[in-house]
MMTF fields as JSON, N, C-alpha, C and O atoms, coordinates in Angstrom:
{
  "mmtfVersion": "1.0.0",
  "mmtfProducer": "UNKNOWN",
  "numBonds": 455,
  "numAtoms": 456,
  "numGroups": 114,
  "numChains": 1,
  "numModels": 1,
  "chainsPerModel": [1],
  "groupsPerChain": [114],
  "chainIdList": ["A"],
  "bondAtomList": [4, 2, 8, 6, 12, 10, 16, 14, 20, 18, 24, 22, 28, 26, 32, 30, 36, 34, 40, 38, 44, 42, 48, 46, 52, 50, 56, 54, 60, 58, 64, 62, 68, 66, 72, 70, 76, 74, 80, 78, 84, 82, 88, 86, 92, 90, 96, 94, 100, 98, 104, 102, 108, 106, 112, 110, 116, 114, 120, 118, 124, 122, 128, 126, 132, 130, 136, 134, 140, 138, 144, 142, 148, 146, 152, 150, 156, 154, 160, 158, 164, 162, 168, 166, 172, 170, 176, 174, 180, 178, 184, 182, 188, 186, 192, 190, 196, 194, 200, 198, 204, 202, 208, 206, 212, 210, 216, 214, 220, 218, 224, 222, 228, 226, 232, 230, 236, 234, 240, 238, 244, 242, 248, 246, 252, 250, 256, 254, 260, 258, 264, 262, 268, 266, 272, 270, 276, 274, 280, 278, 284, 282, 288, 286, 292, 290, 296, 294, 300, 298, 304, 302, 308, 306, 312, 310, 316, 314, 320, 318, 324, 322, 328, 326, 332, 330, 336, 334, 340, 338, 344, 342, 348, 346, 352, 350, 356, 354, 360, 358, 364, 362, 368, 366, 372, 370, 376, 374, 380, 378, 384, 382, 388, 386, 392, 390, 396, 394, 400, 398, 404, 402, 408, 406, 412, 410, 416, 414, 420, 418, 424, 422, 428, 426, 432, 430, 436, 434, 440, 438, 444, 442, 448, 446, 452, 450],
  "bondOrderList": [1, 1, 1, 1, 1, 1, 1, 1, 1, 1, 1, 1, 1, 1, 1, 1, 1, 1, 1, 1, 1, 1, 1, 1, 1, 1, 1, 1, 1, 1, 1, 1, 1, 1, 1, 1, 1, 1, 1, 1, 1, 1, 1, 1, 1, 1, 1, 1, 1, 1, 1, 1, 1, 1, 1, 1, 1, 1, 1, 1, 1, 1, 1, 1, 1, 1, 1, 1, 1, 1, 1, 1, 1, 1, 1, 1, 1, 1, 1, 1, 1, 1, 1, 1, 1, 1, 1, 1, 1, 1, 1, 1, 1, 1, 1, 1, 1, 1, 1, 1, 1, 1, 1, 1, 1, 1, 1, 1, 1, 1, 1, 1, 1],
  "groupList": [{"groupName": "MET", "atomNameList": ["N", "CA", "C", "O"], "elementList": ["N", "C", "C", "O"], "formalChargeList": [0, 0, 0, 0], "bondAtomList": [1, 0, 2, 1, 3, 2], "bondOrderList": [1, 1, 2], "singleLetterCode": "M", "chemCompType": "L-PEPTIDE LINKING"}, {"groupName": "PHE", "atomNameList": ["N", "CA", "C", "O"], "elementList": ["N", "C", "C", "O"], "formalChargeList": [0, 0, 0, 0], "bondAtomList": [1, 0, 2, 1, 3, 2], "bondOrderList": [1, 1, 2], "singleLetterCode": "F", "chemCompType": "L-PEPTIDE LINKING"}, {"groupName": "LEU", "atomNameList": ["N", "CA", "C", "O"], "elementList": ["N", "C", "C", "O"], "formalChargeList": [0, 0, 0, 0], "bondAtomList": [1, 0, 2, 1, 3, 2], "bondOrderList": [1, 1, 2], "singleLetterCode": "L", "chemCompType": "L-PEPTIDE LINKING"}, {"groupName": "GLY", "atomNameList": ["N", "CA", "C", "O"], "elementList": ["N", "C", "C", "O"], "formalChargeList": [0, 0, 0, 0], "bondAtomList": [1, 0, 2, 1, 3, 2], "bondOrderList": [1, 1, 2], "singleLetterCode": "G", "chemCompType": "PEPTIDE LINKING"}, {"groupName": "VAL", "atomNameList": ["N", "CA", "C", "O"], "elementList": ["N", "C", "C", "O"], "formalChargeList": [0, 0, 0, 0], "bondAtomList": [1, 0, 2, 1, 3, 2], "bondOrderList": [1, 1, 2], "singleLetterCode": "V", "chemCompType": "L-PEPTIDE LINKING"}, {"groupName": "SER", "atomNameList": ["N", "CA", "C", "O"], "elementList": ["N", "C", "C", "O"], "formalChargeList": [0, 0, 0, 0], "bondAtomList": [1, 0, 2, 1, 3, 2], "bondOrderList": [1, 1, 2], "singleLetterCode": "S", "chemCompType": "L-PEPTIDE LINKING"}, {"groupName": "ILE", "atomNameList": ["N", "CA", "C", "O"], "elementList": ["N", "C", "C", "O"], "formalChargeList": [0, 0, 0, 0], "bondAtomList": [1, 0, 2, 1, 3, 2], "bondOrderList": [1, 1, 2], "singleLetterCode": "I", "chemCompType": "L-PEPTIDE LINKING"}, {"groupName": "ALA", "atomNameList": ["N", "CA", "C", "O"], "elementList": ["N", "C", "C", "O"], "formalChargeList": [0, 0, 0, 0], "bondAtomList": [1, 0, 2, 1, 3, 2], "bondOrderList": [1, 1, 2], "singleLetterCode": "A", "chemCompType": "L-PEPTIDE LINKING"}, {"groupName": "PRO", "atomNameList": ["N", "CA", "C", "O"], "elementList": ["N", "C", "C", "O"], "formalChargeList": [0, 0, 0, 0], "bondAtomList": [1, 0, 2, 1, 3, 2], "bondOrderList": [1, 1, 2], "singleLetterCode": "P", "chemCompType": "L-PEPTIDE LINKING"}, {"groupName": "ASN", "atomNameList": ["N", "CA", "C", "O"], "elementList": ["N", "C", "C", "O"], "formalChargeList": [0, 0, 0, 0], "bondAtomList": [1, 0, 2, 1, 3, 2], "bondOrderList": [1, 1, 2], "singleLetterCode": "N", "chemCompType": "L-PEPTIDE LINKING"}, {"groupName": "GLN", "atomNameList": ["N", "CA", "C", "O"], "elementList": ["N", "C", "C", "O"], "formalChargeList": [0, 0, 0, 0], "bondAtomList": [1, 0, 2, 1, 3, 2], "bondOrderList": [1, 1, 2], "singleLetterCode": "Q", "chemCompType": "L-PEPTIDE LINKING"}, {"groupName": "TYR", "atomNameList": ["N", "CA", "C", "O"], "elementList": ["N", "C", "C", "O"], "formalChargeList": [0, 0, 0, 0], "bondAtomList": [1, 0, 2, 1, 3, 2], "bondOrderList": [1, 1, 2], "singleLetterCode": "Y", "chemCompType": "L-PEPTIDE LINKING"}, {"groupName": "GLU", "atomNameList": ["N", "CA", "C", "O"], "elementList": ["N", "C", "C", "O"], "formalChargeList": [0, 0, 0, 0], "bondAtomList": [1, 0, 2, 1, 3, 2], "bondOrderList": [1, 1, 2], "singleLetterCode": "E", "chemCompType": "L-PEPTIDE LINKING"}, {"groupName": "THR", "atomNameList": ["N", "CA", "C", "O"], "elementList": ["N", "C", "C", "O"], "formalChargeList": [0, 0, 0, 0], "bondAtomList": [1, 0, 2, 1, 3, 2], "bondOrderList": [1, 1, 2], "singleLetterCode": "T", "chemCompType": "L-PEPTIDE LINKING"}, {"groupName": "HIS", "atomNameList": ["N", "CA", "C", "O"], "elementList": ["N", "C", "C", "O"], "formalChargeList": [0, 0, 0, 0], "bondAtomList": [1, 0, 2, 1, 3, 2], "bondOrderList": [1, 1, 2], "singleLetterCode": "H", "chemCompType": "L-PEPTIDE LINKING"}, {"groupName": "LYS", "atomNameList": ["N", "CA", "C", "O"], "elementList": ["N", "C", "C", "O"], "formalChargeList": [0, 0, 0, 0], "bondAtomList": [1, 0, 2, 1, 3, 2], "bondOrderList": [1, 1, 2], "singleLetterCode": "K", "chemCompType": "L-PEPTIDE LINKING"}, {"groupName": "ASP", "atomNameList": ["N", "CA", "C", "O"], "elementList": ["N", "C", "C", "O"], "formalChargeList": [0, 0, 0, 0], "bondAtomList": [1, 0, 2, 1, 3, 2], "bondOrderList": [1, 1, 2], "singleLetterCode": "D", "chemCompType": "L-PEPTIDE LINKING"}, {"groupName": "TRP", "atomNameList": ["N", "CA", "C", "O"], "elementList": ["N", "C", "C", "O"], "formalChargeList": [0, 0, 0, 0], "bondAtomList": [1, 0, 2, 1, 3, 2], "bondOrderList": [1, 1, 2], "singleLetterCode": "W", "chemCompType": "L-PEPTIDE LINKING"}, {"groupName": "ARG", "atomNameList": ["N", "CA", "C", "O"], "elementList": ["N", "C", "C", "O"], "formalChargeList": [0, 0, 0, 0], "bondAtomList": [1, 0, 2, 1, 3, 2], "bondOrderList": [1, 1, 2], "singleLetterCode": "R", "chemCompType": "L-PEPTIDE LINKING"}],
  "groupTypeList": [0, 1, 2, 3, 3, 3, 4, 4, 3, 2, 2, 5, 3, 2, 6, 3, 5, 7, 3, 8, 6, 3, 7, 7, 2, 1, 2, 5, 2, 9, 2, 10, 8, 4, 5, 11, 6, 7, 5, 12, 7, 4, 13, 7, 6, 13, 0, 14, 6, 13, 15, 13, 6, 6, 11, 10, 15, 11, 2, 16, 6, 3, 2, 9, 7, 6, 4, 6, 3, 2, 1, 0, 3, 1, 7, 0, 6, 6, 3, 13, 17, 4, 3, 15, 15, 6, 6, 16, 18, 0, 8, 15, 12, 15, 1, 0, 15, 1, 4, 3, 6, 2, 0, 7, 6, 6, 3, 2, 10, 0, 2, 6, 1, 3],
  "groupIdList": [1, 2, 3, 4, 5, 6, 7, 8, 9, 10, 11, 12, 13, 14, 15, 16, 17, 18, 19, 20, 21, 22, 23, 24, 25, 26, 27, 28, 29, 30, 31, 32, 33, 34, 35, 36, 37, 38, 39, 40, 41, 42, 43, 44, 45, 46, 47, 48, 49, 50, 51, 52, 53, 54, 55, 56, 57, 58, 59, 60, 61, 62, 63, 64, 65, 66, 67, 68, 69, 70, 71, 72, 73, 74, 75, 76, 77, 78, 79, 80, 81, 82, 83, 84, 85, 86, 87, 88, 89, 90, 91, 92, 93, 94, 95, 96, 97, 98, 99, 100, 101, 102, 103, 104, 105, 106, 107, 108, 109, 110, 111, 112, 113, 114],
  "secStructList": [7, 2, 2, 2, 2, 2, 2, 2, 2, 2, 2, 2, 2, 2, 2, 1, 7, 7, 2, 2, 2, 2, 2, 2, 2, 2, 2, 6, 6, 6, 7, 7, 2, 2, 2, 2, 2, 2, 2, 2, 2, 2, 2, 2, 2, 2, 2, 2, 2, 2, 2, 2, 2, 2, 2, 4, 4, 4, 7, 7, 7, 7, 2, 2, 2, 2, 2, 2, 2, 2, 2, 2, 2, 2, 2, 2, 2, 2, 2, 2, 2, 2, 2, 2, 2, 2, 2, 2, 6, 1, 7, 2, 2, 2, 2, 2, 2, 2, 2, 2, 2, 2, 2, 2, 2, 2, 2, 2, 2, 2, 2, 2, 2, 7],
  "xCoordList": [-1.175, -1.562, -2.791, -2.882, -3.723, -4.942, -4.593, -5.101, -3.733, -3.311, -2.573, -2.813, -1.681, -0.956, -1.902, -1.732, -2.897, -3.889, -4.659, -4.962, -4.977, -5.682, -4.848, -5.364, -3.56, -2.662, -2.548, -2.61, -2.381, -2.275, -3.562, -3.512, -4.716, -5.992, -6.168, -6.649, -5.784, -5.885, -5.013, -5.465, -3.762, -2.866, -3.347, -3.241, -3.869, -4.382, -5.581, -5.729, -6.428, -7.574, -7.178, -7.853, -6.081, -5.628, -4.81, -4.997, -3.902, -2.978, -3.114, -2.429, -3.971, -4.23, -3.433, -3.843, -2.309, -1.484, -0.637, -0.111, -0.525, 0.332, 1.067, 1.36, 1.356, 1.941, 3.198, 3.273, 4.206, 5.436, 5.207, 5.872, 4.285, 4.01, 3.331, 3.677, 2.367, 1.718, 2.712, 2.664, 3.617, 4.635, 5.513, 5.84, 5.891, 6.717, 5.978, 6.57, 4.693, 3.905, 3.852, 4.015, 3.626, 3.551, 4.916, 4.986, 6.001, 7.328, 7.583, 8.239, 7.063, 7.287, 6.607, 6.928, 5.676, 4.988, 5.8, 5.445, 6.884, 7.77, 7.033, 7.247, 6.175, 5.395, 6.224, 7.228, 5.805, 6.383, 6.047, 5.029, 6.868, 6.624, 5.214, 4.609, 4.685, 3.344, 2.293, 1.332, 2.455, 1.522, 1.595, 0.578, 2.805, 2.998, 2.213, 1.453, 2.399, 1.716, 0.208, -0.542, -0.241, -1.684, -2.302, -3.393, -1.607, -2.117, -2.201, -3.181, -1.162, -1.188, -2.362, -3.049, -2.589, -3.66, -5.033, -5.874, -5.265, -6.568, -6.819, -7.916, -5.809, -6.023, -6.172, -6.95, -5.424, -5.524, -6.912, -7.504, -7.423, -8.747, -9.826, -10.758, -9.692, -10.648, -10.586, -11.618, -9.374, -9.205, -9.734, -10.388, -9.453, -9.888, -11.399, -12.004, -12.003, -13.471, -14.079, -15.034, -13.518, -14.01, -13.856, -14.782, -12.687, -12.479, -13.448, -13.955, -13.703, -14.641, -16.033, -16.704, -16.466, -17.792, -17.85, -18.815, -16.822, -16.817, -16.739, -17.436, -15.9, -15.682, -16.554, -16.428, -17.441, -18.233, -19.042, -19.266, -19.471, -20.262, -19.482, -20.073, -18.159, -17.334, -16.733, -15.995, -17.044, -16.464, -17.136, -18.36, -16.324, -16.802, -15.842, -15.033, -15.966, -15.032, -15.572, -16.696, -14.759, -15.14, -14.751, -14.066, -15.188, -14.92, -13.42, -12.959, -12.656, -11.218, -10.549, -9.693, -10.934, -10.361, -10.734, -9.92, -11.932, -12.356, -11.542, -11.11, -11.329, -10.53, -9.095, -8.529, -8.512, -7.151, -7.104, -6.186, -8.082, -8.141, -8.258, -7.607, -9.079, -9.212, -7.916, -7.513, -7.26, -5.989, -4.932, -4.208, -4.852, -3.898, -4.219, -3.314, -5.515, -5.921, -5.485, -5.002, -5.653, -5.22, -3.704, -3.216, -2.965, -1.506, -1.1, -0.117, -1.841, -1.533, -1.77, -1.039, -2.773, -3.024, -1.834, -1.368, -1.347, -0.181, 1.043, 1.785, 1.248, 2.372, 2.29, 3.31, 1.1, 0.922, 1.287, 1.951, 0.86, 1.166, 2.674, 3.214, 3.358, 4.812, 5.495, 6.427, 5.037, 5.606, 5.489, 6.422, 4.362, 4.163, 5.165, 5.705, 5.425, 6.408, 7.802, 8.564, 8.126, 9.449, 9.579, 10.574, 8.583, 8.729, 8.622, 9.096, 8.009, 7.983, 9.393, 9.637, 10.315, 11.697, 12.648, 13.829, 12.154, 13.018, 12.993, 11.917, 14.166, 14.192, 13.601, 13.685, 13.009, 12.328, 13.26, 12.857, 14.489, 15.425, 15.717, 15.761, 15.913, 16.184, 14.958, 15.094, 13.761, 12.532, 12.413, 12.096, 12.661, 12.54, 13.553, 13.227, 14.766, 15.765, 15.317, 15.444, 14.797, 14.319, 13.227, 13.263, 12.251, 11.163, 11.714, 11.299, 12.637, 13.244, 13.978, 13.872, 14.718, 15.435, 14.45, 14.638, 13.397, 12.389, 11.717, 11.451, 11.44, 10.827, 11.759, 11.303, 13.052, 14.012, 14.066, 14.093, 14.081, 14.113, 12.856, 12.934, 11.708, 10.44, 10.432, 9.979, 10.932, 11.007, 11.885, 11.521, 13.038, 13.923, 13.259, 13.354, 12.59, 11.893, 10.826, 10.66, 10.108, 9.056, 9.672, 9.107, 10.815, 11.471, 12.006, 11.909, 12.557, 13.17, 12.137, 12.204, 11.184, 10.237, 8.848, 7.995, 8.605, 7.275, 6.926, 5.829],
  "yCoordList": [16.388, 15.036, 15.021, 14.19, 15.922, 15.952, 16.215, 15.538, 17.188, 17.498, 16.302, 15.937, 15.705, 14.538, 13.4, 12.744, 13.161, 12.129, 12.418, 11.509, 13.69, 14.075, 13.816, 13.341, 14.124, 13.887, 12.389, 11.961, 11.592, 10.137, 9.586, 8.754, 10.037, 9.583, 9.967, 9.165, 11.184, 11.642, 10.787, 10.311, 10.598, 9.785, 8.346, 7.726, 7.818, 6.449, 6.339, 5.343, 7.351, 7.352, 7.5, 6.981, 8.21, 8.448, 7.289, 6.878, 6.771, 5.758, 4.399, 3.451, 4.289, 3.001, 2.755, 1.947, 3.423, 3.187, 4.416, 5.061, 4.714, 5.814, 5.399, 6.227, 4.113, 3.533, 4.202, 4.504, 4.458, 5.075, 6.464, 6.835, 7.217, 8.552, 8.419, 9.129, 7.511, 7.258, 6.75, 7.142, 5.872, 5.338, 6.465, 6.493, 7.389, 8.517, 9.378, 9.843, 9.588, 10.368, 9.678, 10.324, 8.377, 7.661, 7.58, 7.618, 7.469, 7.477, 8.786, 8.801, 9.882, 11.188, 11.3, 12.2, 10.401, 10.424, 9.761, 9.856, 9.092, 8.453, 7.432, 7.374, 6.641, 5.635, 4.393, 4.14, 3.627, 2.313, 1.438, 1.67, 0.446, -0.376, -0.946, -0.855, -1.523, -2.112, -1.021, -1.228, 0.128, 1.245, 1.785, 2.157, 1.826, 2.263, 1.356, 1.838, 0.046, -0.908, -0.831, -0.84, -0.754, -0.692, 0.581, 0.54, 1.705, 2.964, 2.908, 3.359, 2.35, 2.171, 1.286, 1.569, 0.217, -0.722, -0.063, -0.26, 0.71, 1.375, 2.36, 2.398, 3.155, 4.118, 3.408, 3.844, 2.313, 1.585, 0.974, 1.071, 0.352, -0.274, 0.793, 0.593, 1.919, 3.016, 3.527, 3.757, 3.703, 4.211, 3.209, 3.6, 1.932, 0.93, 0.722, 0.5, 0.79, 0.708, 1.9, 1.754, 3.083, 4.288, 4.174, 4.504, 3.708, 3.553, 2.53, 2.719, 1.469, 0.449, 1.047, 0.797, 1.825, 2.452, 3.444, 3.454, 4.267, 5.297, 4.68, 5.125, 3.667, 3.087, 1.877, 1.292, 1.48, 0.262, 0.29, -0.756, 1.434, 1.581, 1.114, 0.693, 1.193, 0.864, -0.542, -0.951, -1.269, -2.603, -3.635, -3.678, -4.449, -5.593, -6.736, -7.155, -7.221, -8.22, -9.607, -9.942, -10.414, -11.786, -12.724, -12.327, -13.959, -14.969, -15.2, -15.39, -15.191, -15.402, -14.329, -14.644, -13.086, -11.996, -12.147, -11.852, -12.595, -12.788, -13.902, -13.758, -14.995, -16.109, -15.654, -15.957, -14.935, -14.429, -13.489, -13.572, -12.606, -11.681, -12.393, -12.004, -13.432, -14.192, -14.915, -14.944, -15.499, -16.165, -15.177, -15.468, -14.011, -12.99, -12.501, -12.274, -12.339, -11.914, -12.901, -12.502, -14.192, -15.214, -15.159, -15.244, -15.016, -14.915, -13.674, -13.711, -12.582, -11.357, -11.536, -10.972, -12.307, -12.586, -13.334, -12.997, -14.34, -15.098, -14.176, -14.214, -13.353, -12.417, -11.424, -11.086, -10.96, -10.03, -10.701, -10.099, -11.935, -12.671, -12.855, -12.642, -13.25, -13.427, -12.082, -12.004, -11.032, -9.698, -9.23, -8.635, -9.493, -9.107, -9.818, -9.214, -11.085, -11.843, -11.221, -11.173, -10.749, -10.16, -8.803, -8.546, -7.919, -6.57, -6.559, -5.62, -7.585, -7.664, -7.779, -7.373, -8.33, -8.53, -7.448, -7.462, -6.514, -5.526, -4.207, -3.689, -3.664, -2.35, -1.275, -1.371, -0.263, 0.797, 1.453, 1.682, 1.755, 2.425, 1.553, 2.05, 0.274, -0.645, -0.75, -0.813, -0.768, -0.821, 0.401, 0.267, 1.59, 2.815, 2.835, 3.285, 2.355, 2.275, 1.277, 1.536, 0.144, -0.894, -0.349, -0.562, 0.357, 0.934, 1.981, 2.037, 2.801, 3.809, 3.187, 3.67, 2.12, 1.435, 0.832, 0.947, 0.187, -0.379, 0.706, 0.5, 1.86, 2.966, 3.438, 3.723, 3.52, 3.944, 2.936, 3.317, 1.654, 0.612, 0.67, 0.571, 0.83, 0.91, 2.155, 2.104, 3.267, 4.49, 4.321, 4.75, 3.697, 3.437, 2.506, 2.715, 1.485, 0.558, 1.287, 1.033, 2.191, 2.937, 3.858, 4.019, 4.461, 5.338, 4.539, 4.982, 3.389, 2.599, 1.858, 1.865, 1.218, 0.36, 0.944, 0.358, 2.113, 2.698, 3.325, 3.865],
  "zCoordList": [6.844, 6.519, 5.613, 4.71, 5.844, 5.034, 3.572, 2.678, 3.332, 1.961, 1.349, 0.198, 2.126, 1.639, 1.288, 0.26, 2.133, 1.85, 0.579, -0.194, 0.36, -0.864, -2.101, -3.113, -2.029, -3.161, -3.434, -4.587, -2.38, -2.549, -3.149, -4.055, -2.658, -3.202, -4.66, -5.46, -5.009, -6.4, -7.312, -8.354, -6.912, -7.734, -7.832, -8.89, -6.752, -6.782, -7.718, -8.426, -7.724, -8.622, -10.078, -10.966, -10.325, -11.701, -12.262, -13.407, -11.442, -11.968, -11.289, -11.673, -10.305, -9.663, -8.405, -7.572, -8.238, -7.057, -6.773, -7.68, -5.513, -5.079, -3.806, -2.943, -3.707, -2.506, -2.004, -0.813, -2.852, -2.345, -1.741, -0.774, -2.296, -1.746, -0.383, 0.561, -0.289, 1.002, 2.029, 3.194, 1.596, 2.505, 3.042, 4.228, 2.166, 2.603, 3.618, 4.592, 3.393, 4.357, 5.713, 6.748, 5.711, 6.981, 7.663, 8.891, 6.896, 7.505, 8.24, 9.282, 7.697, 8.331, 9.694, 10.47, 9.993, 11.294, 12.4, 13.575, 12.031, 12.998, 13.882, 15.093, 13.26, 13.974, 14.262, 13.596, 15.246, 15.482, 14.275, 13.622, 13.963, 12.763, 12.643, 11.574, 13.697, 13.611, 13.408, 12.667, 14.047, 13.856, 12.435, 11.851, 11.882, 10.498, 9.551, 8.711, 9.687, 8.808, 8.998, 8.022, 10.251, 10.521, 9.937, 9.37, 10.076, 9.525, 8.014, 7.421, 7.386, 5.93, 5.524, 4.542, 6.28, 5.946, 6.039, 5.161, 7.082, 7.249, 6.114, 5.557, 5.769, 4.688, 3.34, 2.491, 3.143, 1.868, 1.691, 0.616, 2.733, 2.595, 2.38, 1.601, 3.07, 2.874, 1.44, 0.81, 0.933, -0.424, -1.456, -2.423, -1.251, -2.233, -2.214, -3.262, -1.057, -0.998, -1.721, -2.484, -1.476, -2.146, -3.658, -4.4, -4.128, -5.573, -6.159, -7.265, -5.439, -5.923, -6.081, -7.082, -5.113, -5.183, -6.351, -7.116, -6.481, -7.525, -8.921, -9.833, -9.092, -10.413, -10.714, -11.79, -9.793, -9.992, -11.281, -11.891, -11.69, -12.904, -14.139, -15.133, -14.064, -15.213, -15.135, -16.031, -14.083, -13.902, -14.792, -14.912, -15.4, -16.161, -15.844, -16.672, -14.611, -14.116, -14.417, -14.044, -15.096, -15.405, -14.275, -13.332, -14.377, -13.364, -13.193, -12.067, -14.27, -14.198, -13.326, -12.499, -13.511, -12.717, -11.244, -10.369, -10.965, -9.579, -8.926, -7.782, -9.628, -9.092, -8.829, -7.779, -9.773, -9.587, -8.382, -7.567, -8.269, -7.14, -5.804, -4.834, -5.742, -4.498, -4.15, -2.987, -5.155, -4.929, -4.421, -3.469, -5.063, -4.638, -3.23, -2.427, -2.931, -1.593, -0.527, 0.532, -0.802, 0.141, 0.335, 1.461, -0.762, -0.673, 0.12, 0.86, -0.024, 0.707, 2.206, 3.021, 2.567, 3.992, 4.588, 5.677, 3.881, 4.353, 4.439, 5.42, 3.412, 3.412, 4.562, 5.162, 4.871, 5.99, 7.305, 8.148, 7.484, 8.706, 8.865, 9.95, 7.782, 7.825, 8.086, 8.886, 7.417, 7.622, 9.062, 9.601, 9.679, 11.088, 11.973, 12.9, 11.708, 12.492, 12.355, 13.32, 11.157, 10.921, 11.594, 12.271, 11.42, 11.987, 13.504, 14.144, 14.094, 15.554, 16.13, 17.267, 15.351, 15.808, 15.32, 15.669, 14.52, 13.876, 14.66, 14.957, 14.996, 15.652, 14.732, 13.508, 15.343, 14.586, 13.567, 12.427, 13.957, 13.051, 11.827, 10.702, 12.048, 10.949, 10.032, 8.81, 10.634, 9.858, 8.96, 7.777, 9.5, 8.712, 7.561, 6.463, 7.8, 6.731, 5.671, 4.474, 6.11, 5.194, 4.276, 3.064, 4.863, 4.065, 3.097, 1.939, 3.566, 2.687, 1.506, 0.379, 1.765, 0.687, -0.308, -1.519, 0.202, -0.704, -1.536, -2.72, -0.93, -1.682, -2.799, -3.907, -2.515, -3.537, -4.678, -5.848, -4.337, -5.37, -6.232, -7.456, -5.599, -6.345, -7.231, -8.375, -6.707, -7.502, -8.733, -9.828, -8.551, -9.7, -10.71, -11.919, -10.202, -11.102, -11.914, -13.107, -11.26, -11.972, -13.025, -14.107, -12.723, -13.692, -14.888, -16.033, -14.617, -15.686, -16.526, -17.755, -15.855, -16.56, -16.706, -17.372, -16.082, -16.063, -17.33, -17.471]
}
């Protein structure tokens, strides 16, 4: 896991996102759906705080970007709440298949449009 976390952090620092790789690592842990999401959330916030500290010297964020970020953050809170309601009712096996299918779709999208 330590090596996997290092790879995800490196890719996130280089390209801004390494979500599908992190998702694959967490799927391999065979966690319950809520534990999977919570673990992803803890590592994501840790990684993003670290990136903010490291890259803060290069930030030149205007008011428009801050407003957009706050709006997106609020929408993400609502999405997280709705997602929690859905996964509470979803069997673990179905959840793991769902995440795998989404990862495949995202991977194809990155290959085609990336």
